[in-house]
C-alpha positions in Angstrom: -0.2 0.2 0.1 1.0 3.2 -1.3 1.3 6.0 1.6 -0.2 9.4 2.0 2.9 12.0 2.9 1.7 14.4 5.1 3.3 17.4 7.0 1.0 19.4 9.8 0.9 23.2 10.2 -0.3 24.4 13.0 1.2 27.1 15.8 -0.1 25.2 18.5 1.7 22.2 19.6 -1.1 20.6 21.1 -3.1 20.3 17.9 -0.5 19.4 16.0 -0.2 16.0 18.4 -3.5 15.8 18.5 -3.6 15.4 14.4 -0.8 13.3 14.0 -2.4 10.5 16.7 -5.7 10.7 15.0 -4.2 10.1 11.4 -1.9 7.2 12.8 -4.7 5.1 13.2 -5.2 5.2 9.1 -3.0 2.7 7.2 -2.3 4.5 3.9 -2.1 8.1 5.6 2.0 9.0 7.2 2.8 12.4 8.9 5.8 12.9 8.0 7.3 16.0 9.9 5.4 19.0 11.8 6.1 22.6 11.6 5.2 25.5 13.6 4.7 28.7 11.5 4.5 28.8 7.4 8.8 29.8 6.7 9.6 26.4 8.8 5.9 25.0 6.5 7.5 26.0 3.1 11.4 24.8 3.8 9.8 21.3 4.8 7.6 21.0 2.0 10.8 21.8 -0.5 12.7 19.2 1.4 10.5 16.6 1.4 8.2 17.1 -1.0 5.4 15.0 0.5 1.8 14.6 -0.9 -0.3 16.4 1.1 0.0 19.6 3.5 -2.6 20.6 6.2 -2.2 23.9 6.8 -3.4 26.5 9.5 -4.1 30.0 8.6 -2.9 32.0 11.1 0.4 31.2 11.8 3.3 33.8 13.5 6.1 34.4 11.3 4.4 33.8 7.7 0.6 33.1 7.4 -0.9 30.1 6.3 -1.6 31.7 2.7 1.3 33.0 2.3 2.8 30.0 3.0 0.5 28.2 0.6 1.3 31.0 -2.4 5.0 29.8 -1.7 4.1 25.9 -1.8 1.7 26.3 -5.1 5.1 28.6 -6.3 7.7 26.1 -5.6 6.4 22.6 -5.4 2.9 22.4 -7.8 2.4 18.7 -7.8 2.0 19.2 -3.5 -2.1 19.6 -2.3 -2.6 22.0 0.4 -5.5 21.3 3.1 -6.3 24.6 5.2 -7.3 23.3 8.2 -8.5 26.2 10.8 -10.6 27.7 13.4 -12.0 30.5 10.7 -14.8 30.1 8.8 -15.5 33.7 6.8 -15.3 34.2 3.2 -12.3 36.5 3.2 -10.0 33.9 4.8 -12.0 30.6 2.9 -11.6 33.0 -0.5 -7.9 33.6 0.0 -7.4 30.4 1.0 -8.3 29.1 -2.1 -6.9 32.0 -4.5 -3.2 30.7 -2.9 -3.2 27.4 -4.0 -5.4 25.8 -1.4 -7.4 22.2 -3.4 -9.3 21.6 0.7 -10.4 23.6 3.3 -11.8 22.4 6.4 -12.9 23.5 10.2 -11.0 22.5 13.1 -14.1 21.2 14.6 -14.7 18.2 11.9 -14.9 14.7 12.5 -11.2 12.6 12.4 -12.4 11.1 9.3 -13.2 14.2 7.2 -10.0 15.0 7.5 -8.7 11.5 6.1 -11.3 11.3 3.6 -9.7 15.1 2.4 -6.6 14.2 2.6 -7.3 11.4 0.8 -9.4 13.6 -1.6 -6.6 15.7 -2.4 -4.0 13.0 -3.4 -6.3 11.8 -5.7 -6.4 15.4 -7.1 -9.6 16.5 -6.2 -10.5 19.5 -3.6 -13.1 18.9 -0.9 -14.5 21.2 1.1 -16.6 20.8 4.5 -20.4 21.9 4.7 -20.3 24.6 5.9 -17.1 26.2 4.0 -19.0 24.7 0.9 -21.5 26.8 1.5 -20.5 29.7 2.6 -17.9 30.1 -1.1 -21.4 29.3 -2.6 -23.7 31.6 -1.1 -20.7 34.8 -1.2 -19.2 34.1 -4.6 -20.6 37.4 -6.3 -19.8 39.5 -3.3 -16.5 38.4 -3.5 -15.5 39.7 -6.7 -15.4 42.8 -5.0 -13.7 41.9 -1.2 -11.1 40.2 -3.4 -9.9 43.6 -5.3 -9.6 45.2 -2.2 -8.4 43.3 0.2 -4.1 43.0 1.0 -3.4 40.5 -1.0 -4.3 42.1 -4.0 -3.3 45.3 -3.1 0.3 44.5 -1.5 3.0 42.5 -3.5 3.7 39.1 -1.9 6.7 40.6 -0.6 5.3 43.9 0.9 2.6 41.5 2.9 5.2 39.2 4.4 7.4 42.5 5.7 4.3 43.7 6.9 3.3 40.7 9.1 6.5 41.0 10.7 6.2 44.6 11.1 3.1 43.2 12.9 4.9 41.2 15.0 6.9 43.6 16.2 10.1 42.7 14.3 12.8 45.3 14.0 13.7 46.6 10.0 17.3 44.8 10.9 15.8 41.3 12.7 13.1 41.5 9.3 16.1 42.1 6.7 17.4 38.9 8.5 14.8 37.1 8.5 13.7 37.5 4.5 17.9 38.3 3.7 17.6 40.9 2.4 18.9 44.8 2.5 17.9 47.2 5.1 17.4 49.4 2.9 15.0 46.8 0.9 13.0 46.5 3.5 12.9 50.2 4.1 11.7 50.5 0.9 9.0 47.8 0.9 7.7 49.8 4.5 7.5 53.3 2.3 6.0 51.2 0.1 3.2 49.9 2.5 2.4 53.0 3.8 1.6 54.8 0.7 -0.8 52.4 -0.2 -2.8 51.4 2.6 -2.7 55.0 3.6 -1.4 53.9 7.0 1.6 55.3 8.7 1.2 54.3 12.6 3.0 50.7 13.7 0.0 50.6 16.1 -3.1 50.8 13.1 -0.8 48.9 10.6 -1.3 46.5 13.4 -5.1 46.1 13.5 -4.8 46.0 9.8 -2.8 42.9 9.4 -5.0 41.8 11.9 -8.3 42.0 10.7 -7.2 40.7 6.6 -5.7 38.0 8.2 -1.9 38.3 8.1 -1.2 37.6 11.3 -3.0 35.9 14.4 -3.8 38.2 17.5 
């Protein structure tokens, strides 16, 4: 039996361990790695090339939406399933636009997660019933919402910088994390404040949280 190799990504260790324990009961599914933030998830995915990544949406350092975009860009054969407490259309639509093949809520039954993993591994999509209703009900409105979202206004690098700024990182620290020069980070920061018309960290932080770039 060929096993489906899975990476679990969630910033809460107890949730990752719980998911690993649940999936261990399914002989065709193998958890090969765990990660506590989006950046590590992307790195592990590039190294291990799993069949499926189960991804939390809001994580520190690099959120699940951005991590999914990077995985899709670098490892297009890897499938991503969002597993989140968030059912709002903003989170759902952005994860799907980023390339996720599935979206489940964290209160789903364990068998649902296993079924979703098998489905996306076989090239299908999987949405839990509540999420499917959200997608259908809000499809028209989402077109306008997407146009005005942070994921359309800012570039992917600007979104990374904004998330790290909102999480209290200094310009020097961000430059180190992203392997860029301080001057480049300062330029990105200027572009962010100009595009958003927000000039102070407190308001940028509120905006980042509201738009789902970073958890509370």
